[in-house]
DRENNU-728884 format. One line per field, with one value per residue (C-alpha): x, y, z. Coordinates in steps of 0.1 Angstrom, whole numbers. Layout:
DRENNU-728884
c1 [X;...]
c2 [Y;...]
c3 [Z;...]
end
This chain:
DRENNU-728884
c1 [-35;-2;28;46;22;36;68;72;67;76;84;83;77;44;50;34;17;-3;-20;-51;-57;-59;-24;-39;-33;-60;-80;-72;-35;-41;-46;-14;4;-11;0;36;38;25;52;79;65;70;104;113;104;125;95;103;69;78;96;67;42;64;71;36;14;-5;-9;-29;-62;-73;-109;-115;-101;-111;-97;-106;-95;-87;-66;-52;-19;-1;24;60;50;71;48;52;29;27;15;8;-9;-39;-51;-38;-65;-63;-59;-61;-41;-57;-34;-41;-25;-21;-5;13;35;71;82;50;22;-7;-29;-37;-55;-61;-73;-75;-67;-76;-57;-68;-41;-55;-44;-38;-52;-85;-87;-99;-85;-54;-38;-12;24;35;69;50;30;61;79;48;45;82;78;45;58;26;4;-24]
c2 [-150;-164;-141;-162;-149;-114;-104;-72;-60;-29;-31;-6;-2;13;47;61;89;63;45;54;53;15;13;0;16;42;31;61;52;20;40;59;25;14;46;43;7;18;45;19;-5;21;29;-8;-13;19;39;76;88;125;126;109;134;163;148;135;160;130;117;91;98;74;63;35;23;-7;-18;-49;-50;-86;-83;-53;-38;-24;3;-7;-37;-43;-50;-60;-44;-70;-55;-66;-52;-73;-58;-35;-17;8;37;20;0;-21;-28;-57;-52;-72;-63;-91;-92;-90;-122;-141;-155;-142;-115;-85;-65;-64;-39;-27;7;16;44;60;77;112;141;169;196;179;154;129;93;87;55;41;45;13;15;13;-17;-35;-29;-41;-73;-80;-79;-98;-125;-128;-108;-91]
c3 [27;38;41;15;-11;-8;-25;-5;30;50;87;115;152;164;180;212;192;172;201;221;259;257;242;209;175;168;137;115;116;96;65;72;75;42;25;39;26;-8;-10;0;-26;-53;-41;-40;-77;-85;-96;-91;-80;-76;-109;-128;-114;-126;-160;-168;-149;-136;-101;-83;-66;-39;-48;-23;10;31;64;83;119;131;162;181;173;203;213;205;185;154;124;88;63;34;2;-34;-64;-69;-101;-128;-147;-176;-152;-118;-93;-66;-37;-13;21;53;86;105;136;126;108;118;97;118;103;125;98;61;35;0;-16;-51;-69;-102;-123;-132;-153;-129;-152;-159;-130;-155;-155;-176;-187;-163;-174;-191;-173;-139;-151;-162;-129;-109;-131;-126;-89;-87;-112;-131;-155;-136]
end
């Protein structure tokens, strides 16, 4: 996918603590990168995640993750984590994520994360808040 197909990205520099002996990002950190980008995505659309959890007694459970490693990411490299919501379900969000070198259209990795909104008392799925769905649709500029 081209970077131009994403309406949001989060940039940062790879830290020394995230690389292995080869100077390449250790594979487990990709999911941390994805999680950071998802948090920033929610912040960008003005969705107060912490307040919503407190008010609704609902939170997201990660039910699926997928990472595809295309090219190595190295120490001190500035990367852009491009993210979009690919699908809005009744209780789920499917995020599609790509990692690119800073301001370049060359994919280093891609992945998917599926969250299910769940009642924290029962741990059963719960409908997504409509306010969240509207904010996502506003950013993504299409009905999912």
